[in-house]
TIFITOR-246242 format. One record per residue (C-alpha): residue number from 1; x, y, z. Coordinates in Angstrom, 1 decimal, decimal comma. Layout:
% residues N
   i     xx     yy     zz
 NUM      X      Y      Z
...
//
This chain:
% residues 450
   i     xx     yy     zz
   1  -29,0   18,5  -21,9
   2  -26,6   19,1  -24,8
   3  -23,6   16,9  -25,1
   4  -20,9   15,8  -27,5
   5  -21,5   12,5  -29,4
   6  -18,9   10,3  -27,5
   7  -20,5   11,2  -24,2
   8  -24,0   10,2  -25,0
   9  -23,9    6,9  -23,1
  10  -22,2    8,6  -20,2
  11  -25,0   11,2  -20,1
  12  -27,7    8,5  -20,3
  13  -26,2    6,7  -17,4
  14  -25,8   10,0  -15,5
  15  -29,3   11,2  -15,7
  16  -30,6    7,8  -14,4
  17  -28,0    7,9  -11,6
  18  -29,2   11,3  -10,4
  19  -32,9   10,4  -10,6
  20  -33,8   12,3  -13,8
  21  -34,4    9,6  -16,4
  22  -36,8   11,8  -18,4
  23  -34,2   14,5  -19,1
  24  -33,8   14,8  -22,9
  25  -30,2   14,6  -24,2
  26  -29,1   16,0  -27,5
  27  -25,8   14,5  -28,8
  28  -24,0   16,9  -31,1
  29  -22,4   15,4  -34,1
  30  -18,8   16,3  -33,0
  31  -16,5   14,9  -30,4
  32  -16,0   18,4  -28,8
  33  -16,8   22,0  -29,6
  34  -13,8   23,6  -28,0
  35  -11,4   25,1  -30,5
  36  -13,7   24,6  -33,6
  37  -13,9   27,4  -36,1
  38  -17,1   29,5  -36,2
  39  -18,3   28,0  -39,5
  40  -18,1   24,5  -38,0
  41  -19,9   25,5  -34,9
  42  -22,7   27,1  -37,0
  43  -23,0   23,8  -39,0
  44  -23,3   21,8  -35,8
  45  -25,9   24,3  -34,4
  46  -28,0   24,1  -37,6
  47  -27,9   20,3  -37,5
  48  -29,1   20,2  -33,9
  49  -31,5   23,1  -33,5
  50  -34,7   21,3  -34,5
  51  -33,8   18,4  -32,1
  52  -33,3   20,9  -29,3
  53  -36,7   22,6  -30,0
  54  -38,5   19,3  -30,1
  55  -36,9   18,2  -26,9
  56  -38,0   21,4  -25,2
  57  -41,6   21,5  -26,5
  58  -42,9   18,0  -27,3
  59  -44,2   15,6  -24,7
  60  -42,1   12,5  -24,1
  61  -43,1    9,2  -22,5
  62  -42,5    9,1  -18,8
  63  -39,7    6,8  -17,8
  64  -40,6    4,8  -14,7
  65  -37,8    4,1  -12,3
  66  -38,1    1,8   -9,4
  67  -37,7    3,6   -6,1
  68  -34,4    3,2   -4,3
  69  -34,5    0,4   -1,8
  70  -35,1    1,4    1,8
  71  -32,3   -0,8    2,8
  72  -29,6   -2,7    0,8
  73  -30,3   -6,1   -0,7
  74  -28,4   -9,1    0,5
  75  -25,7  -10,3   -1,8
  76  -26,8  -12,6   -4,6
  77  -25,8  -16,2   -4,4
  78  -24,4  -17,6   -7,6
  79  -23,3  -21,2   -8,4
  80  -20,7  -22,3  -11,0
  81  -20,0  -25,9  -12,0
  82  -17,5  -27,7  -14,1
  83  -15,7  -31,1  -14,4
  84  -13,3  -29,8  -11,7
  85  -12,6  -26,7   -9,6
  86  -10,5  -25,2  -12,4
  87  -13,3  -25,3  -14,9
  88  -15,9  -24,0  -12,4
  89  -13,6  -21,1  -11,6
  90  -13,2  -20,4  -15,3
  91  -17,0  -20,4  -15,7
  92  -17,2  -17,9  -12,9
  93  -14,6  -15,7  -14,6
  94  -16,5  -15,7  -17,9
  95  -19,7  -14,8  -16,1
  96  -18,0  -12,0  -14,2
  97  -16,5  -10,6  -17,4
  98  -19,7  -10,7  -19,4
  99  -21,6   -8,9  -16,5
 100  -18,8   -6,3  -15,9
 101  -18,0   -7,6  -12,4
 102  -14,3   -7,7  -13,1
 103  -11,2   -5,6  -13,6
 104  -10,0   -8,1  -16,2
 105   -7,6   -9,9  -13,9
 106   -8,4  -13,4  -12,5
 107  -10,5  -13,1   -9,3
 108  -10,5  -15,1   -6,1
 109  -14,0  -16,8   -5,9
 110  -16,0  -14,9   -3,3
 111  -17,4  -18,1   -1,7
 112  -19,6  -17,9    1,4
 113  -16,8  -19,2    3,5
 114  -14,3  -16,8    2,2
 115  -16,6  -13,8    2,7
 116  -17,4  -15,0    6,3
 117  -13,6  -15,1    7,0
 118  -13,1  -11,6    5,5
 119  -15,9  -10,2    7,8
 120  -13,9  -11,3   10,8
 121  -11,7   -8,3   10,0
 122  -14,4   -5,9   11,4
 123  -16,9   -5,9   14,2
 124  -19,3   -3,8   12,1
 125  -22,6   -5,5   11,1
 126  -22,4   -7,1    7,6
 127  -25,5   -5,1    6,5
 128  -24,2   -1,7    7,8
 129  -24,2    0,9    5,1
 130  -20,9    2,6    4,7
 131  -22,2    4,9    1,9
 132  -23,3    5,3   -1,7
 133  -20,8    4,8   -4,4
 134  -21,0    7,0   -7,5
 135  -21,9    7,2  -10,3
 136  -24,8    4,7  -10,0
 137  -25,3    5,1   -6,3
 138  -24,4    1,5   -5,4
 139  -24,9    0,8   -1,7
 140  -21,6   -0,1   -0,1
 141  -22,4   -2,4    2,8
 142  -19,7   -4,0    5,0
 143  -20,6   -7,3    3,4
 144  -20,2   -6,0   -0,2
 145  -16,9   -4,4    0,6
 146  -15,8   -7,8    2,0
 147  -16,9   -9,6   -1,2
 148  -14,8   -7,3   -3,4
 149  -11,9   -7,7   -0,9
 150  -12,1  -11,4   -1,3
 151  -12,1  -11,1   -5,1
 152   -9,0   -8,9   -4,9
 153   -7,1  -11,4   -2,7
 154   -7,2   -9,3    0,5
 155   -6,7  -10,7    4,0
 156   -9,2  -10,0    6,8
 157   -6,9   -7,6    8,6
 158   -7,1   -5,3    5,6
 159  -10,8   -4,7    6,2
 160  -10,5   -1,7    8,5
 161   -8,3    0,1    6,1
 162  -10,6   -0,8    3,1
 163  -13,7    0,5    4,9
 164  -11,9    3,7    5,6
 165  -10,9    4,0    1,9
 166  -14,5    3,8    0,9
 167  -15,4    6,4    3,5
 168  -12,8    8,7    2,0
 169  -13,9    8,1   -1,6
 170  -17,5    8,8   -1,0
 171  -16,8   12,0    1,0
 172  -18,3   14,8   -1,1
 173  -15,0   16,7   -1,0
 174  -13,5   13,9   -3,2
 175  -16,1   14,3   -6,0
 176  -16,1   10,6   -6,8
 177  -18,9   11,2   -9,4
 178  -16,5   13,4  -11,4
 179  -13,5   11,2  -10,9
 180  -15,4    8,1  -12,1
 181  -17,1    9,7  -15,1
 182  -14,7   12,3  -16,4
 183  -12,8   12,1  -19,7
 184   -9,8   13,4  -17,8
 185   -7,1   10,8  -17,3
 186   -7,5   10,6  -13,5
 187   -7,2    7,7  -11,0
 188   -7,6    7,6   -7,2
 189   -4,4    7,0   -5,3
 190   -4,3    5,7   -1,7
 191   -1,7    7,0    0,8
 192   -1,3    5,4    4,2
 193    0,4    6,9    7,2
 194    0,7    5,4   10,7
 195    1,5    2,3   12,7
 196   -0,9    0,2   10,6
 197    1,8    0,2    7,9
 198    4,0   -2,1   10,0
 199    1,0   -4,2   11,2
 200   -0,2   -5,0    7,7
 201    3,3   -5,3    6,1
 202    2,6   -2,5    3,7
 203    5,6   -1,7    1,5
 204    6,9    1,8    2,4
 205   10,4    1,2    1,0
 206   11,7    0,4   -2,5
 207    9,0    0,6   -5,2
 208    6,2    1,3   -2,7
 209    4,0    2,2   -5,7
 210    4,9   -1,1   -7,5
 211    4,2   -4,8   -7,2
 212    5,4   -7,5   -4,8
 213    3,5   -6,8   -1,6
 214    0,3   -8,6   -0,8
 215   -1,2   -5,7    1,1
 216   -0,4   -2,8   -1,3
 217   -1,4   -4,8   -4,4
 218   -4,7   -6,3   -3,1
 219   -5,9   -3,2   -1,2
 220   -5,4   -1,1   -4,3
 221   -7,2   -3,7   -6,5
 222  -10,1   -4,0   -4,0
 223  -10,6   -0,3   -4,3
 224  -10,9   -0,6   -8,0
 225  -13,3   -3,5   -7,8
 226  -15,5   -1,6   -5,4
 227  -15,6    1,3   -7,9
 228  -16,5   -1,1  -10,7
 229  -19,0   -3,3   -8,9
 230  -20,7   -0,8   -6,5
 231  -20,1    2,4   -8,4
 232  -20,9    0,6  -11,7
 233  -18,4    2,7  -13,7
 234  -17,4    1,0  -16,9
 235  -15,2    2,2  -19,8
 236  -17,2    3,6  -22,7
 237  -20,4    3,5  -20,8
 238  -19,9    6,1  -18,1
 239  -16,1    6,1  -17,7
 240  -15,0    8,3  -20,5
 241  -11,3    8,5  -20,2
 242   -9,7    8,5  -23,6
 243   -6,8    6,2  -22,9
 244   -7,2    5,7  -19,2
 245   -4,5    5,6  -16,5
 246   -2,5    2,6  -15,3
 247   -3,0    3,8  -11,8
 248   -6,6    2,8  -12,1
 249   -5,6   -0,8  -11,3
 250   -5,0    0,5   -7,8
 251   -1,9    2,0   -6,2
 252   -1,2    2,1   -2,4
 253    1,8    4,3   -1,3
 254    2,9    4,0    2,3
 255    4,8    6,6    4,3
 256    8,4    5,7    5,1
 257    8,5    6,9    8,6
 258   11,6    4,9    9,4
 259   13,7    7,1    7,1
 260   11,8   10,4    7,4
 261   14,3   13,1    8,6
 262   14,4   13,9   12,3
 263   12,2   16,9   13,1
 264    9,9   16,3   10,1
 265    6,2   15,8   10,9
 266    4,3   12,9    9,4
 267    1,6   13,2    6,8
 268   -1,0   12,3    9,4
 269    0,1   15,1   11,7
 270    0,0   17,6    8,9
 271   -3,5   16,4    8,1
 272   -4,6   17,2   11,7
 273   -4,4   13,7   13,3
 274   -2,3   12,5   16,2
 275    1,0   10,7   15,6
 276   -0,5    7,6   17,2
 277   -3,3    7,5   14,6
 278   -3,3    5,6   11,3
 279   -4,9    7,3    8,3
 280   -5,7    6,8    4,7
 281   -5,7    9,6    2,2
 282   -7,2    9,5   -1,3
 283   -6,1   11,8   -4,2
 284   -7,4   12,2   -7,7
 285   -4,1   11,8   -9,5
 286   -3,4   12,4  -13,1
 287    0,3   11,8  -13,8
 288    3,7   11,1  -12,1
 289    6,6   13,4  -12,8
 290   10,0   12,1  -11,9
 291   12,4   14,4  -10,1
 292   16,1   13,5   -9,7
 293   18,3   16,0   -8,0
 294   21,3   15,6   -5,6
 295   21,7   19,3   -4,7
 296   19,0   21,3   -3,0
 297   19,1   24,7   -4,8
 298   18,2   23,6   -8,4
 299   15,8   21,2   -6,8
 300   13,5   23,8   -5,3
 301   14,5   26,9   -7,2
 302   14,0   25,9  -10,8
 303   13,1   22,4  -12,0
 304   10,4   21,5   -9,4
 305    8,6   24,8   -9,6
 306    8,7   24,6  -13,4
 307    7,1   21,2  -13,3
 308    4,4   22,6  -11,0
 309    3,6   25,3  -13,5
 310    2,9   22,8  -16,2
 311    0,4   21,0  -14,0
 312   -2,2   23,6  -14,8
 313   -2,1   22,7  -18,5
 314   -2,9   26,4  -19,1
 315   -6,5   25,8  -18,2
 316   -8,1   27,9  -15,4
 317  -10,4   25,0  -14,4
 318   -7,4   23,2  -12,9
 319   -6,6   25,8  -10,4
 320   -7,5   25,5   -6,8
 321   -6,6   21,8   -6,0
 322   -3,8   20,2   -4,1
 323   -0,6   18,8   -5,5
 324    1,4   15,9   -4,0
 325    5,1   15,5   -3,7
 326    6,6   12,1   -2,7
 327   10,2   12,5   -1,6
 328   12,5    9,6   -1,5
 329   14,5    9,2    1,7
 330   17,7   10,3   -0,1
 331   16,1   13,5   -1,4
 332   14,4   14,2    2,0
 333   17,8   13,8    3,7
 334   19,4   16,4    1,3
 335   16,6   18,8    2,0
 336   16,7   18,3    5,8
 337   20,5   18,9    5,9
 338   19,9   22,2    4,2
 339   17,5   23,3    6,8
 340   14,2   22,4    5,0
 341   11,2   21,0    6,8
 342    7,9   20,2    5,1
 343    6,5   23,6    6,0
 344    9,5   25,4    4,5
 345    9,3   23,3    1,4
 346    5,6   24,1    1,0
 347    6,3   27,9    1,3
 348    9,2   27,7   -1,1
 349    7,3   25,9   -3,8
 350    4,2   28,0   -3,3
 351    6,2   31,2   -3,9
 352    8,2   29,8   -6,9
 353    5,6   27,6   -8,6
 354    3,6   30,5  -10,1
 355    2,1   31,1  -13,6
 356    1,2   34,3  -15,3
 357   -2,4   35,4  -15,6
 358   -2,3   35,1  -19,3
 359   -2,0   31,3  -18,9
 360   -5,6   31,3  -17,7
 361   -7,0   32,3  -21,0
 362   -9,2   35,2  -22,2
 363  -11,2   37,5  -19,9
 364  -13,6   36,8  -18,3
 365  -12,6   33,3  -17,2
 366  -16,0   31,9  -18,3
 367  -18,2   29,2  -16,9
 368  -15,5   26,6  -16,6
 369  -13,2   28,7  -14,4
 370  -16,1   30,1  -12,3
 371  -17,5   26,7  -11,7
 372  -14,1   25,5  -10,5
 373  -14,0   28,3   -8,0
 374  -11,3   30,4   -9,6
 375  -11,6   33,7   -7,6
 376  -12,2   37,0   -9,3
 377   -8,9   38,4   -8,1
 378   -7,1   36,1  -10,6
 379   -9,3   37,4  -13,5
 380   -8,4   41,0  -12,4
 381   -4,7   40,6  -12,6
 382   -2,7   42,0  -15,5
 383   -1,5   39,5  -18,0
 384    2,0   39,3  -16,4
 385    0,5   39,0  -12,9
 386    1,7   35,9  -11,1
 387   -0,7   33,3   -9,7
 388    0,4   30,5   -7,3
 389   -0,4   27,0   -8,6
 390   -2,3   26,2   -5,4
 391   -4,4   28,5   -3,1
 392   -2,2   28,1   -0,1
 393    1,2   26,5    0,9
 394   -0,6   23,7    2,9
 395   -2,2   22,5   -0,4
 396    1,2   21,1   -1,4
 397    1,0   17,7    0,2
 398    4,4   16,1    1,2
 399    5,1   12,5    1,9
 400    8,4   10,6    2,4
 401    8,2    7,2    0,8
 402   10,2    4,6   -1,1
 403   13,7    3,3   -0,6
 404   17,0    5,1   -0,1
 405   18,2    4,8   -3,6
 406   20,0    7,3   -5,9
 407   17,5   10,1   -5,1
 408   14,5    9,8   -7,4
 409   11,2   11,4   -6,2
 410    8,1   12,4   -8,0
 411    5,4   15,1   -8,2
 412    1,9   13,8   -8,8
 413   -0,4   16,0  -10,9
 414   -3,9   16,5   -9,8
 415   -7,0   16,0  -12,0
 416   -8,3   19,5  -11,5
 417  -11,3   19,6  -13,8
 418  -13,8   18,8  -11,0
 419  -14,1   19,6   -7,4
 420  -11,9   16,8   -6,1
 421   -9,8   17,4   -3,0
 422   -7,3   15,4   -1,0
 423   -9,3   13,6    1,6
 424   -7,9   11,9    4,8
 425   -9,7    9,7    7,2
 426   -8,6    7,9   10,4
 427   -8,7    4,1   10,5
 428  -10,7    2,7   13,3
 429   -9,3   -0,7   14,5
 430  -11,5   -3,4   15,9
 431  -11,0   -5,0   19,3
 432   -9,6   -8,2   17,8
 433   -6,8   -6,3   16,0
 434   -3,9   -8,2   17,5
 435   -5,5  -11,5   16,4
 436   -6,0  -10,2   12,9
 437   -2,4   -9,1   12,7
 438   -1,2  -12,5   14,0
 439   -3,2  -14,2   11,2
 440   -1,0  -12,3    8,7
 441    2,0  -14,4    9,7
 442    3,3  -16,1    6,6
 443    1,8  -13,5    4,2
 444    4,6  -11,0    4,6
 445    6,9   -9,9    2,0
 446   10,3   -9,0    3,6
 447   11,0   -5,3    3,8
 448   14,7   -4,5    3,7
 449   15,4   -0,9    4,8
 450   18,9    0,2    3,9
//
């Protein structure tokens, strides 16, 4: 395996994670080869050629790796002491930080009693395996999800949603391995649609993507702790994002069904679920682009399609993935009054948000484009041939969320360099759901819908 120097630790971690610890890795002396002049590439090649030949021809010691456990291990029990509970908690924090068990924020101690209380949020057995979390294939049991939920400050009623989030993240269509390890500045976002929003007091109104609500904040944080502690992804080791993404702390955006225009279907219905269902969707986001418009024509005819075009970053590898538009109630109302439904918006943006073939680079597209599934018909177009930013109108995901303010919405770019797709899963509620919701009394943040 030939890699660039900054990615050496990522590569070492990756080969162990996929069961190939003996694979030889050559780290080139440069940070990247793309765009380097020929003379520099020749120098790098001359520096590395002997190392490549040796790696291919000389025997290397076999690295022994313990076989994966047939079943998950029980959670380890740790003890922390101090002159008082504050000092004991501080000693726990120091240990968590030094062992990479933390997102850097203070954690709620996951005591035996707290974890037992969290497990009341599900009827699933504590040792039931939900799945394997990339990149290091950590086994996500119900108990270990509960431990991270406690650390994040979740309530037991959040467990069904959190378990579903994990199921969505580990779905092969999401490409969690790529999302966790890429140098691209991506972060998973959680979208929620359905009656569970009211049950859990999720913020669907003003600043739904921001702070202030126990459910939104702690569910998002629990997702990140699961990705750290079970996926074992860590900055500079196998999480190679240059500057990161603030959304990696965990963002939960809830659908504002209360102020969704009459006649508009919900996100869950467009994702193929019944209106009575509650779902979570995960999306490998990259950046948020604000859209402010009070009239419909410029909104859909020029500014928004222009923003869509820039989402490709002129790189073919980013073609073929979904894009998300979160419309505020005020903007959705303007669109609805002008005869727009989500389906009409999808078609309009699909037709207008196109880029020319020349933006995809030289012919042929090369390994990056091919690996990303860019079809041959794009390569065959003339330079001025137009290519839609997404393969089909339905790949433009639409959500009404937030408060009815002055009319600020946003488009959320996709990551695009891997094979990560928008994944939705239905939340299965336990028989004791009403009791769990009752337990939330006193934990609500008031939602004022104007």
